[in-house]
PyMOL Python script that loads the backbone (N, CA, C, O; Angstrom):
from pymol import cmd

cmd.read_pdbstr("""\
ATOM      1  N   UNK A   1      30.799  32.747 -13.023  1.00  0.00           N
ATOM      2  CA  UNK A   1      29.530  32.311 -13.316  1.00  0.00           C
ATOM      3  C   UNK A   1      29.215  31.265 -12.362  1.00  0.00           C
ATOM      4  O   UNK A   1      29.964  30.335 -12.062  1.00  0.00           O
ATOM      5  N   UNK A   2      27.647  31.560 -11.751  1.00  0.00           N
ATOM      6  CA  UNK A   2      27.371  30.801 -10.325  1.00  0.00           C
ATOM      7  C   UNK A   2      27.144  29.440 -10.953  1.00  0.00           C
ATOM      8  O   UNK A   2      27.020  29.320 -12.172  1.00  0.00           O
ATOM      9  N   UNK A   3      27.096  28.507 -10.189  1.00  0.00           N
ATOM     10  CA  UNK A   3      26.955  26.998 -10.339  1.00  0.00           C
ATOM     11  C   UNK A   3      25.540  26.793  -9.827  1.00  0.00           C
ATOM     12  O   UNK A   3      25.262  27.091  -8.666  1.00  0.00           O
ATOM     13  N   UNK A   4      24.604  26.270 -10.696  1.00  0.00           N
ATOM     14  CA  UNK A   4      23.413  25.649 -10.621  1.00  0.00           C
ATOM     15  C   UNK A   4      23.338  24.630  -9.661  1.00  0.00           C
ATOM     16  O   UNK A   4      24.021  23.609  -9.747  1.00  0.00           O
ATOM     17  N   UNK A   5      22.474  24.869  -8.666  1.00  0.00           N
ATOM     18  CA  UNK A   5      22.246  23.707  -7.409  1.00  0.00           C
ATOM     19  C   UNK A   5      20.938  23.633  -7.256  1.00  0.00           C
ATOM     20  O   UNK A   5      20.164  24.590  -7.283  1.00  0.00           O
ATOM     21  N   UNK A   6      20.566  22.091  -7.033  1.00  0.00           N
ATOM     22  CA  UNK A   6      19.053  21.821  -6.821  1.00  0.00           C
ATOM     23  C   UNK A   6      19.063  20.870  -5.644  1.00  0.00           C
ATOM     24  O   UNK A   6      20.066  20.233  -5.321  1.00  0.00           O
ATOM     25  N   UNK A   7      17.843  20.801  -4.986  1.00  0.00           N
ATOM     26  CA  UNK A   7      17.502  19.925  -3.850  1.00  0.00           C
ATOM     27  C   UNK A   7      16.733  18.851  -4.339  1.00  0.00           C
ATOM     28  O   UNK A   7      15.723  19.245  -4.923  1.00  0.00           O
ATOM     29  N   UNK A   8      16.877  17.513  -4.296  1.00  0.00           N
ATOM     30  CA  UNK A   8      15.786  16.447  -4.725  1.00  0.00           C
ATOM     31  C   UNK A   8      16.015  15.273  -3.851  1.00  0.00           C
ATOM     32  O   UNK A   8      16.818  15.288  -2.918  1.00  0.00           O
ATOM     33  N   UNK A   9      15.374  14.378  -4.142  1.00  0.00           N
ATOM     34  CA  UNK A   9      15.069  13.029  -3.388  1.00  0.00           C
ATOM     35  C   UNK A   9      15.663  11.957  -4.389  1.00  0.00           C
ATOM     36  O   UNK A   9      15.393  12.022  -5.588  1.00  0.00           O
ATOM     37  N   UNK A  10      16.429  11.029  -3.900  1.00  0.00           N
ATOM     38  CA  UNK A  10      16.827   9.870  -4.438  1.00  0.00           C
ATOM     39  C   UNK A  10      15.980   8.755  -4.751  1.00  0.00           C
ATOM     40  O   UNK A  10      15.526   8.038  -3.859  1.00  0.00           O
ATOM     41  N   UNK A  11      15.771   8.591  -5.827  1.00  0.00           N
ATOM     42  CA  UNK A  11      14.912   7.320  -6.149  1.00  0.00           C
ATOM     43  C   UNK A  11      15.307   6.216  -6.696  1.00  0.00           C
ATOM     44  O   UNK A  11      14.433   5.372  -6.890  1.00  0.00           O
ATOM     45  N   UNK A  12      16.602   5.924  -7.067  1.00  0.00           N
ATOM     46  CA  UNK A  12      17.427   4.853  -7.393  1.00  0.00           C
ATOM     47  C   UNK A  12      18.914   4.890  -7.111  1.00  0.00           C
ATOM     48  O   UNK A  12      19.481   5.954  -7.358  1.00  0.00           O
ATOM     49  N   UNK A  13      19.453   4.135  -6.749  1.00  0.00           N
ATOM     50  CA  UNK A  13      20.979   4.052  -6.514  1.00  0.00           C
ATOM     51  C   UNK A  13      21.453   2.763  -6.757  1.00  0.00           C
ATOM     52  O   UNK A  13      22.294   2.278  -6.001  1.00  0.00           O
ATOM     53  N   UNK A  14      20.865   1.925  -8.058  1.00  0.00           N
ATOM     54  CA  UNK A  14      21.228   0.724  -8.303  1.00  0.00           C
ATOM     55  C   UNK A  14      22.215   0.654  -9.183  1.00  0.00           C
ATOM     56  O   UNK A  14      22.690  -0.447  -9.462  1.00  0.00           O
ATOM     57  N   UNK A  15      22.687   1.809  -9.765  1.00  0.00           N
ATOM     58  CA  UNK A  15      24.100   1.995 -10.687  1.00  0.00           C
ATOM     59  C   UNK A  15      25.058   2.223  -9.973  1.00  0.00           C
ATOM     60  O   UNK A  15      24.926   2.771  -8.879  1.00  0.00           O
ATOM     61  N   UNK A  16      26.484   1.754 -10.574  1.00  0.00           N
ATOM     62  CA  UNK A  16      27.722   1.965  -9.766  1.00  0.00           C
ATOM     63  C   UNK A  16      28.050   3.451  -9.910  1.00  0.00           C
ATOM     64  O   UNK A  16      27.924   3.880 -11.057  1.00  0.00           O
ATOM     65  N   UNK A  17      28.423   4.273  -9.032  1.00  0.00           N
ATOM     66  CA  UNK A  17      28.879   5.723  -8.796  1.00  0.00           C
ATOM     67  C   UNK A  17      27.611   6.466  -9.240  1.00  0.00           C
ATOM     68  O   UNK A  17      27.815   7.680  -9.216  1.00  0.00           O
ATOM     69  N   UNK A  18      26.621   6.211  -9.557  1.00  0.00           N
ATOM     70  CA  UNK A  18      25.397   6.795 -10.221  1.00  0.00           C
ATOM     71  C   UNK A  18      24.174   6.737  -9.483  1.00  0.00           C
ATOM     72  O   UNK A  18      23.696   5.650  -9.157  1.00  0.00           O
ATOM     73  N   UNK A  19      23.565   7.962  -9.158  1.00  0.00           N
ATOM     74  CA  UNK A  19      22.107   7.846  -8.380  1.00  0.00           C
ATOM     75  C   UNK A  19      21.216   8.670  -9.471  1.00  0.00           C
ATOM     76  O   UNK A  19      21.654   9.505 -10.261  1.00  0.00           O
ATOM     77  N   UNK A  20      19.849   8.236  -9.329  1.00  0.00           N
ATOM     78  CA  UNK A  20      18.966   8.956  -9.977  1.00  0.00           C
ATOM     79  C   UNK A  20      17.972   9.954  -8.770  1.00  0.00           C
ATOM     80  O   UNK A  20      17.395   9.597  -7.743  1.00  0.00           O
ATOM     81  N   UNK A  21      18.086  11.241  -9.396  1.00  0.00           N
ATOM     82  CA  UNK A  21      17.374  12.348  -8.219  1.00  0.00           C
ATOM     83  C   UNK A  21      16.267  12.814  -8.904  1.00  0.00           C
ATOM     84  O   UNK A  21      16.402  13.274 -10.038  1.00  0.00           O
ATOM     85  N   UNK A  22      15.068  12.746  -8.300  1.00  0.00           N
ATOM     86  CA  UNK A  22      13.821  13.445  -8.498  1.00  0.00           C
ATOM     87  C   UNK A  22      13.692  14.897  -7.869  1.00  0.00           C
ATOM     88  O   UNK A  22      13.616  15.137  -6.664  1.00  0.00           O
ATOM     89  N   UNK A  23      13.679  15.919  -9.010  1.00  0.00           N
ATOM     90  CA  UNK A  23      13.520  17.242  -8.401  1.00  0.00           C
ATOM     91  C   UNK A  23      12.183  17.717  -8.839  1.00  0.00           C
ATOM     92  O   UNK A  23      11.900  17.647 -10.035  1.00  0.00           O
ATOM     93  N   UNK A  24      11.366  18.176  -8.014  1.00  0.00           N
ATOM     94  CA  UNK A  24      10.150  18.953  -8.271  1.00  0.00           C
ATOM     95  C   UNK A  24      10.219  20.292  -8.420  1.00  0.00           C
ATOM     96  O   UNK A  24      11.054  20.917  -7.766  1.00  0.00           O
ATOM     97  N   UNK A  25       9.432  20.890  -9.226  1.00  0.00           N
ATOM     98  CA  UNK A  25       9.307  22.444  -9.452  1.00  0.00           C
ATOM     99  C   UNK A  25       7.691  22.689  -9.673  1.00  0.00           C
ATOM    100  O   UNK A  25       6.921  22.257 -10.531  1.00  0.00           O
ATOM    101  N   UNK A  26       7.466  23.709  -8.355  1.00  0.00           N
ATOM    102  CA  UNK A  26       6.201  23.977  -8.415  1.00  0.00           C
ATOM    103  C   UNK A  26       5.904  25.338  -8.593  1.00  0.00           C
ATOM    104  O   UNK A  26       6.559  26.203  -8.011  1.00  0.00           O
ATOM    105  N   UNK A  27       4.770  25.660  -9.511  1.00  0.00           N
ATOM    106  CA  UNK A  27       4.445  27.091  -9.547  1.00  0.00           C
ATOM    107  C   UNK A  27       2.899  27.021  -9.726  1.00  0.00           C
ATOM    108  O   UNK A  27       2.312  25.939  -9.729  1.00  0.00           O
ATOM    109  N   UNK A  28       2.234  28.268  -9.880  1.00  0.00           N
ATOM    110  CA  UNK A  28       1.013  28.516 -10.123  1.00  0.00           C
ATOM    111  C   UNK A  28       0.719  28.567 -11.443  1.00  0.00           C
ATOM    112  O   UNK A  28       1.551  28.944 -12.268  1.00  0.00           O
ATOM    113  N   UNK A  29      -0.388  28.223 -11.731  1.00  0.00           N
ATOM    114  CA  UNK A  29      -1.050  28.046 -13.277  1.00  0.00           C
ATOM    115  C   UNK A  29      -1.172  29.582 -13.565  1.00  0.00           C
ATOM    116  O   UNK A  29      -1.346  30.349 -12.618  1.00  0.00           O
ATOM    117  N   UNK A  30      -1.091  30.012 -14.748  1.00  0.00           N
ATOM    118  CA  UNK A  30      -1.074  31.470 -15.027  1.00  0.00           C
ATOM    119  C   UNK A  30      -2.575  32.032 -15.153  1.00  0.00           C
ATOM    120  O   UNK A  30      -2.778  33.245 -15.204  1.00  0.00           O
ATOM    121  N   UNK A  31      -3.574  31.128 -15.198  1.00  0.00           N
ATOM    122  CA  UNK A  31      -4.827  31.648 -15.430  1.00  0.00           C
ATOM    123  C   UNK A  31      -5.657  31.081 -14.054  1.00  0.00           C
ATOM    124  O   UNK A  31      -6.331  31.805 -13.320  1.00  0.00           O
ATOM    125  N   UNK A  32      -5.451  29.613 -13.874  1.00  0.00           N
ATOM    126  CA  UNK A  32      -6.332  29.005 -12.728  1.00  0.00           C
ATOM    127  C   UNK A  32      -5.878  29.229 -11.331  1.00  0.00           C
ATOM    128  O   UNK A  32      -6.632  28.935 -10.404  1.00  0.00           O
ATOM    129  N   UNK A  33      -4.677  29.738 -11.110  1.00  0.00           N
ATOM    130  CA  UNK A  33      -4.072  29.530  -9.795  1.00  0.00           C
ATOM    131  C   UNK A  33      -3.774  28.490  -9.212  1.00  0.00           C
ATOM    132  O   UNK A  33      -3.211  28.531  -8.118  1.00  0.00           O
ATOM    133  N   UNK A  34      -4.078  27.375  -9.801  1.00  0.00           N
ATOM    134  CA  UNK A  34      -3.812  26.043  -9.196  1.00  0.00           C
ATOM    135  C   UNK A  34      -2.193  25.835  -9.068  1.00  0.00           C
ATOM    136  O   UNK A  34      -1.454  26.450  -9.837  1.00  0.00           O
ATOM    137  N   UNK A  35      -1.693  25.004  -8.133  1.00  0.00           N
ATOM    138  CA  UNK A  35      -0.182  24.592  -8.195  1.00  0.00           C
ATOM    139  C   UNK A  35      -0.042  23.625  -8.847  1.00  0.00           C
ATOM    140  O   UNK A  35      -0.619  22.567  -8.594  1.00  0.00           O
ATOM    141  N   UNK A  36       0.825  23.813  -9.905  1.00  0.00           N
ATOM    142  CA  UNK A  36       1.259  22.814 -10.655  1.00  0.00           C
ATOM    143  C   UNK A  36       2.717  22.207 -10.296  1.00  0.00           C
ATOM    144  O   UNK A  36       3.686  22.898  -9.980  1.00  0.00           O
ATOM    145  N   UNK A  37       2.706  20.834 -10.397  1.00  0.00           N
ATOM    146  CA  UNK A  37       3.822  20.202  -9.811  1.00  0.00           C
ATOM    147  C   UNK A  37       4.448  19.666 -11.050  1.00  0.00           C
ATOM    148  O   UNK A  37       3.707  18.936 -11.709  1.00  0.00           O
ATOM    149  N   UNK A  38       5.804  19.890 -11.574  1.00  0.00           N
ATOM    150  CA  UNK A  38       6.537  19.317 -12.477  1.00  0.00           C
ATOM    151  C   UNK A  38       7.748  18.455 -11.973  1.00  0.00           C
ATOM    152  O   UNK A  38       8.501  18.907 -11.110  1.00  0.00           O
ATOM    153  N   UNK A  39       7.893  17.451 -12.410  1.00  0.00           N
ATOM    154  CA  UNK A  39       9.048  16.381 -11.606  1.00  0.00           C
ATOM    155  C   UNK A  39      10.002  16.102 -13.120  1.00  0.00           C
ATOM    156  O   UNK A  39       9.609  15.960 -14.278  1.00  0.00           O
ATOM    157  N   UNK A  40      11.063  16.100 -12.673  1.00  0.00           N
ATOM    158  CA  UNK A  40      12.241  16.014 -13.754  1.00  0.00           C
ATOM    159  C   UNK A  40      13.235  15.054 -12.813  1.00  0.00           C
ATOM    160  O   UNK A  40      13.270  15.169 -11.588  1.00  0.00           O
ATOM    161  N   UNK A  41      14.043  14.082 -13.570  1.00  0.00           N
ATOM    162  CA  UNK A  41      14.778  12.873 -13.065  1.00  0.00           C
ATOM    163  C   UNK A  41      16.089  13.505 -13.759  1.00  0.00           C
ATOM    164  O   UNK A  41      16.047  13.989 -14.890  1.00  0.00           O
ATOM    165  N   UNK A  42      17.363  13.448 -12.904  1.00  0.00           N
ATOM    166  CA  UNK A  42      18.671  13.669 -13.239  1.00  0.00           C
ATOM    167  C   UNK A  42      19.522  12.482 -12.549  1.00  0.00           C
ATOM    168  O   UNK A  42      19.381  11.940 -11.453  1.00  0.00           O
ATOM    169  N   UNK A  43      20.506  12.262 -13.643  1.00  0.00           N
ATOM    170  CA  UNK A  43      21.382  11.136 -13.303  1.00  0.00           C
ATOM    171  C   UNK A  43      22.621  12.093 -12.609  1.00  0.00           C
ATOM    172  O   UNK A  43      23.069  13.137 -13.082  1.00  0.00           O
ATOM    173  N   UNK A  44      22.967  11.530 -11.556  1.00  0.00           N
ATOM    174  CA  UNK A  44      24.139  12.317 -10.700  1.00  0.00           C
ATOM    175  C   UNK A  44      24.986  11.481 -10.290  1.00  0.00           C
ATOM    176  O   UNK A  44      24.707  10.356  -9.875  1.00  0.00           O
ATOM    177  N   UNK A  45      26.335  12.067 -10.388  1.00  0.00           N
ATOM    178  CA  UNK A  45      27.407  11.455  -9.990  1.00  0.00           C
ATOM    179  C   UNK A  45      27.710  10.973  -8.427  1.00  0.00           C
ATOM    180  O   UNK A  45      27.925  11.945  -7.704  1.00  0.00           O
ATOM    181  N   UNK A  46      27.757  10.071  -7.944  1.00  0.00           N
ATOM    182  CA  UNK A  46      28.026   9.830  -6.392  1.00  0.00           C
ATOM    183  C   UNK A  46      29.181   8.790  -6.482  1.00  0.00           C
ATOM    184  O   UNK A  46      29.109   7.606  -6.809  1.00  0.00           O
ATOM    185  N   UNK A  47      30.361   9.592  -6.076  1.00  0.00           N
ATOM    186  CA  UNK A  47      31.703   8.934  -6.233  1.00  0.00           C
ATOM    187  C   UNK A  47      31.899   7.766  -5.331  1.00  0.00           C
ATOM    188  O   UNK A  47      32.349   6.672  -5.668  1.00  0.00           O
ATOM    189  N   UNK A  48      31.436   8.193  -3.930  1.00  0.00           N
ATOM    190  CA  UNK A  48      31.457   7.004  -2.933  1.00  0.00           C
ATOM    191  C   UNK A  48      30.307   5.977  -2.761  1.00  0.00           C
ATOM    192  O   UNK A  48      30.384   5.077  -1.925  1.00  0.00           O
ATOM    193  N   UNK A  49      29.214   6.145  -3.598  1.00  0.00           N
ATOM    194  CA  UNK A  49      28.003   5.181  -3.322  1.00  0.00           C
ATOM    195  C   UNK A  49      27.578   5.311  -1.986  1.00  0.00           C
ATOM    196  O   UNK A  49      27.347   4.342  -1.262  1.00  0.00           O
ATOM    197  N   UNK A  50      27.468   6.525  -1.634  1.00  0.00           N
ATOM    198  CA  UNK A  50      27.048   6.780  -0.089  1.00  0.00           C
ATOM    199  C   UNK A  50      25.498   6.971  -0.032  1.00  0.00           C
ATOM    200  O   UNK A  50      25.000   6.783   1.078  1.00  0.00           O
ATOM    201  N   UNK A  51      24.766   7.271  -0.919  1.00  0.00           N
ATOM    202  CA  UNK A  51      23.409   7.569  -0.930  1.00  0.00           C
ATOM    203  C   UNK A  51      22.657   6.376  -1.050  1.00  0.00           C
ATOM    204  O   UNK A  51      23.072   5.394  -1.666  1.00  0.00           O
ATOM    205  N   UNK A  52      21.312   6.447  -0.349  1.00  0.00           N
ATOM    206  CA  UNK A  52      20.238   5.413  -0.349  1.00  0.00           C
ATOM    207  C   UNK A  52      18.918   6.269  -1.001  1.00  0.00           C
ATOM    208  O   UNK A  52      18.855   7.491  -1.129  1.00  0.00           O
ATOM    209  N   UNK A  53      17.946   5.331  -1.352  1.00  0.00           N
ATOM    210  CA  UNK A  53      16.775   5.464  -1.640  1.00  0.00           C
ATOM    211  C   UNK A  53      16.193   6.379  -0.638  1.00  0.00           C
ATOM    212  O   UNK A  53      16.370   6.067   0.539  1.00  0.00           O
ATOM    213  N   UNK A  54      15.506   7.488  -0.908  1.00  0.00           N
ATOM    214  CA  UNK A  54      14.817   8.443  -0.206  1.00  0.00           C
ATOM    215  C   UNK A  54      15.759   9.556   0.569  1.00  0.00           C
ATOM    216  O   UNK A  54      15.261  10.437   1.270  1.00  0.00           O
ATOM    217  N   UNK A  55      16.812   9.449   0.415  1.00  0.00           N
ATOM    218  CA  UNK A  55      17.926  10.665   0.981  1.00  0.00           C
ATOM    219  C   UNK A  55      17.372  12.075   0.314  1.00  0.00           C
ATOM    220  O   UNK A  55      16.771  12.087  -0.760  1.00  0.00           O
ATOM    221  N   UNK A  56      17.606  13.055   0.957  1.00  0.00           N
ATOM    222  CA  UNK A  56      17.228  14.475   0.369  1.00  0.00           C
ATOM    223  C   UNK A  56      18.615  14.833   0.064  1.00  0.00           C
ATOM    224  O   UNK A  56      19.349  14.734   1.047  1.00  0.00           O
ATOM    225  N   UNK A  57      19.229  15.251  -1.100  1.00  0.00           N
ATOM    226  CA  UNK A  57      20.525  15.558  -1.585  1.00  0.00           C
ATOM    227  C   UNK A  57      20.370  16.991  -2.101  1.00  0.00           C
ATOM    228  O   UNK A  57      19.313  17.550  -2.391  1.00  0.00           O
ATOM    229  N   UNK A  58      21.737  17.538  -2.171  1.00  0.00           N
ATOM    230  CA  UNK A  58      21.886  18.958  -2.719  1.00  0.00           C
ATOM    231  C   UNK A  58      22.874  18.401  -4.155  1.00  0.00           C
ATOM    232  O   UNK A  58      23.911  17.761  -3.979  1.00  0.00           O
ATOM    233  N   UNK A  59      22.513  18.654  -5.130  1.00  0.00           N
ATOM    234  CA  UNK A  59      23.393  18.477  -6.450  1.00  0.00           C
ATOM    235  C   UNK A  59      23.765  19.587  -6.927  1.00  0.00           C
ATOM    236  O   UNK A  59      23.110  20.602  -6.689  1.00  0.00           O
ATOM    237  N   UNK A  60      24.989  19.618  -7.765  1.00  0.00           N
ATOM    238  CA  UNK A  60      25.195  20.912  -8.456  1.00  0.00           C
ATOM    239  C   UNK A  60      25.782  20.480 -10.066  1.00  0.00           C
ATOM    240  O   UNK A  60      26.294  19.389 -10.319  1.00  0.00           O
ATOM    241  N   UNK A  61      25.608  21.427 -10.914  1.00  0.00           N
ATOM    242  CA  UNK A  61      25.832  21.089 -12.230  1.00  0.00           C
ATOM    243  C   UNK A  61      27.351  21.249 -12.411  1.00  0.00           C
ATOM    244  O   UNK A  61      27.983  22.082 -11.760  1.00  0.00           O
ATOM    245  N   UNK A  62      28.047  20.249 -13.509  1.00  0.00           N
ATOM    246  CA  UNK A  62      29.286  20.006 -13.685  1.00  0.00           C
ATOM    247  C   UNK A  62      29.460  19.872 -15.272  1.00  0.00           C
ATOM    248  O   UNK A  62      28.528  20.049 -16.057  1.00  0.00           O
ATOM    249  N   UNK A  63      30.712  19.553 -15.632  1.00  0.00           N
ATOM    250  CA  UNK A  63      31.025  19.084 -17.052  1.00  0.00           C
ATOM    251  C   UNK A  63      30.512  17.648 -17.360  1.00  0.00           C
ATOM    252  O   UNK A  63      30.496  16.757 -16.511  1.00  0.00           O
ATOM    253  N   UNK A  64      30.060  17.486 -18.747  1.00  0.00           N
ATOM    254  CA  UNK A  64      29.647  16.024 -18.916  1.00  0.00           C
ATOM    255  C   UNK A  64      30.247  15.034 -18.423  1.00  0.00           C
ATOM    256  O   UNK A  64      31.404  14.984 -18.842  1.00  0.00           O
ATOM    257  N   UNK A  65      29.931  14.024 -17.554  1.00  0.00           N
ATOM    258  CA  UNK A  65      30.667  12.869 -17.154  1.00  0.00           C
ATOM    259  C   UNK A  65      30.144  11.728 -18.154  1.00  0.00           C
ATOM    260  O   UNK A  65      30.895  10.813 -18.493  1.00  0.00           O
ATOM    261  N   UNK A  66      29.191  11.798 -18.483  1.00  0.00           N
ATOM    262  CA  UNK A  66      28.964  10.408 -19.474  1.00  0.00           C
ATOM    263  C   UNK A  66      27.780  11.063 -20.528  1.00  0.00           C
ATOM    264  O   UNK A  66      27.644  12.286 -20.503  1.00  0.00           O
ATOM    265  N   UNK A  67      27.023  10.347 -21.348  1.00  0.00           N
ATOM    266  CA  UNK A  67      25.966  11.006 -22.288  1.00  0.00           C
ATOM    267  C   UNK A  67      24.816  11.485 -21.418  1.00  0.00           C
ATOM    268  O   UNK A  67      24.097  12.327 -21.957  1.00  0.00           O
ATOM    269  N   UNK A  68      24.526  11.154 -20.293  1.00  0.00           N
ATOM    270  CA  UNK A  68      23.370  11.507 -19.577  1.00  0.00           C
ATOM    271  C   UNK A  68      23.499  12.378 -18.302  1.00  0.00           C
ATOM    272  O   UNK A  68      22.638  13.099 -17.798  1.00  0.00           O
ATOM    273  N   UNK A  69      24.903  12.123 -17.852  1.00  0.00           N
ATOM    274  CA  UNK A  69      25.354  12.480 -16.502  1.00  0.00           C
ATOM    275  C   UNK A  69      26.035  13.826 -16.648  1.00  0.00           C
ATOM    276  O   UNK A  69      27.067  14.038 -17.286  1.00  0.00           O
ATOM    277  N   UNK A  70      25.143  14.914 -15.808  1.00  0.00           N
ATOM    278  CA  UNK A  70      25.722  16.332 -16.049  1.00  0.00           C
ATOM    279  C   UNK A  70      25.756  16.720 -14.385  1.00  0.00           C
ATOM    280  O   UNK A  70      26.102  17.870 -14.116  1.00  0.00           O
ATOM    281  N   UNK A  71      25.489  16.008 -13.512  1.00  0.00           N
ATOM    282  CA  UNK A  71      25.279  16.504 -12.197  1.00  0.00           C
ATOM    283  C   UNK A  71      26.225  15.946 -11.311  1.00  0.00           C
ATOM    284  O   UNK A  71      26.623  14.821 -11.613  1.00  0.00           O
ATOM    285  N   UNK A  72      26.752  16.548 -10.121  1.00  0.00           N
ATOM    286  CA  UNK A  72      27.683  15.712  -9.061  1.00  0.00           C
ATOM    287  C   UNK A  72      27.020  16.108  -7.821  1.00  0.00           C
ATOM    288  O   UNK A  72      26.592  17.242  -7.610  1.00  0.00           O
ATOM    289  N   UNK A  73      26.945  14.989  -6.900  1.00  0.00           N
ATOM    290  CA  UNK A  73      26.628  15.104  -5.464  1.00  0.00           C
ATOM    291  C   UNK A  73      27.319  16.106  -4.711  1.00  0.00           C
ATOM    292  O   UNK A  73      28.520  15.931  -4.506  1.00  0.00           O
ATOM    293  N   UNK A  74      26.733  17.161  -4.251  1.00  0.00           N
ATOM    294  CA  UNK A  74      27.282  18.069  -3.355  1.00  0.00           C
ATOM    295  C   UNK A  74      27.402  17.615  -1.924  1.00  0.00           C
ATOM    296  O   UNK A  74      28.462  17.646  -1.300  1.00  0.00           O
ATOM    297  N   UNK A  75      26.144  17.150  -1.396  1.00  0.00           N
ATOM    298  CA  UNK A  75      25.977  16.866   0.173  1.00  0.00           C
ATOM    299  C   UNK A  75      24.816  16.068   0.372  1.00  0.00           C
ATOM    300  O   UNK A  75      23.887  16.209  -0.423  1.00  0.00           O
ATOM    301  N   UNK A  76      24.725  15.289   1.264  1.00  0.00           N
ATOM    302  CA  UNK A  76      23.514  14.565   1.532  1.00  0.00           C
ATOM    303  C   UNK A  76      23.038  15.554   2.761  1.00  0.00           C
ATOM    304  O   UNK A  76      23.771  15.872   3.697  1.00  0.00           O
ATOM    305  N   UNK A  77      21.686  15.977   2.587  1.00  0.00           N
ATOM    306  CA  UNK A  77      21.101  16.978   3.538  1.00  0.00           C
ATOM    307  C   UNK A  77      20.372  16.230   4.484  1.00  0.00           C
ATOM    308  O   UNK A  77      20.543  16.510   5.671  1.00  0.00           O
ATOM    309  N   UNK A  78      19.572  15.309   4.167  1.00  0.00           N
ATOM    310  CA  UNK A  78      19.292  14.421   5.263  1.00  0.00           C
ATOM    311  C   UNK A  78      18.913  12.944   4.821  1.00  0.00           C
ATOM    312  O   UNK A  78      18.294  12.712   3.782  1.00  0.00           O
ATOM    313  N   UNK A  79      19.390  11.859   5.805  1.00  0.00           N
ATOM    314  CA  UNK A  79      19.153  10.457   5.113  1.00  0.00           C
ATOM    315  C   UNK A  79      17.770   9.972   5.435  1.00  0.00           C
ATOM    316  O   UNK A  79      17.086  10.543   6.285  1.00  0.00           O
ATOM    317  N   UNK A  80      17.410   9.075   4.862  1.00  0.00           N
ATOM    318  CA  UNK A  80      16.254   8.437   4.899  1.00  0.00           C
ATOM    319  C   UNK A  80      16.126   7.429   6.025  1.00  0.00           C
ATOM    320  O   UNK A  80      17.015   6.726   6.507  1.00  0.00           O
ATOM    321  N   UNK A  81      14.745   7.504   6.372  1.00  0.00           N
ATOM    322  CA  UNK A  81      14.557   6.651   7.682  1.00  0.00           C
ATOM    323  C   UNK A  81      14.296   5.175   7.213  1.00  0.00           C
ATOM    324  O   UNK A  81      14.129   4.237   7.991  1.00  0.00           O
ATOM    325  N   UNK A  82      14.281   5.082   5.761  1.00  0.00           N
ATOM    326  CA  UNK A  82      14.020   3.584   5.435  1.00  0.00           C
ATOM    327  C   UNK A  82      15.338   2.626   5.323  1.00  0.00           C
ATOM    328  O   UNK A  82      16.376   3.161   4.932  1.00  0.00           O
ATOM    329  N   UNK A  83      15.345   1.631   5.553  1.00  0.00           N
ATOM    330  CA  UNK A  83      16.211   0.843   5.374  1.00  0.00           C
ATOM    331  C   UNK A  83      16.352  -0.086   4.369  1.00  0.00           C
ATOM    332  O   UNK A  83      15.491  -0.956   4.233  1.00  0.00           O
ATOM    333  N   UNK A  84      17.618  -0.012   3.414  1.00  0.00           N
ATOM    334  CA  UNK A  84      17.597  -0.554   2.215  1.00  0.00           C
ATOM    335  C   UNK A  84      18.578  -1.474   2.142  1.00  0.00           C
ATOM    336  O   UNK A  84      18.748  -2.114   1.105  1.00  0.00           O
TER     337      UNK A  84
END
""", "prot")
cmd.dss("prot")
cmd.show_as("cartoon", "prot")
cmd.util.cbc("prot")
cmd.orient("prot")
């Protein structure tokens, strides 16, 4: 069974070993053809606390790690130019 993977942007890293990742899904409206953007936030396990706000990351699905945390950090695609 293939593992689900998503690419998103880190919007919070204030928790210990946890980051919040924003993932956007774009699709055309079925009638009006306008592009609709839906955003969803995921809690992601970051074992080494290496992510900063604004980083682009690849996450993959895993077993439940806590009540809301079901994703793990696979790799950091690009670091943010913002210094935090």
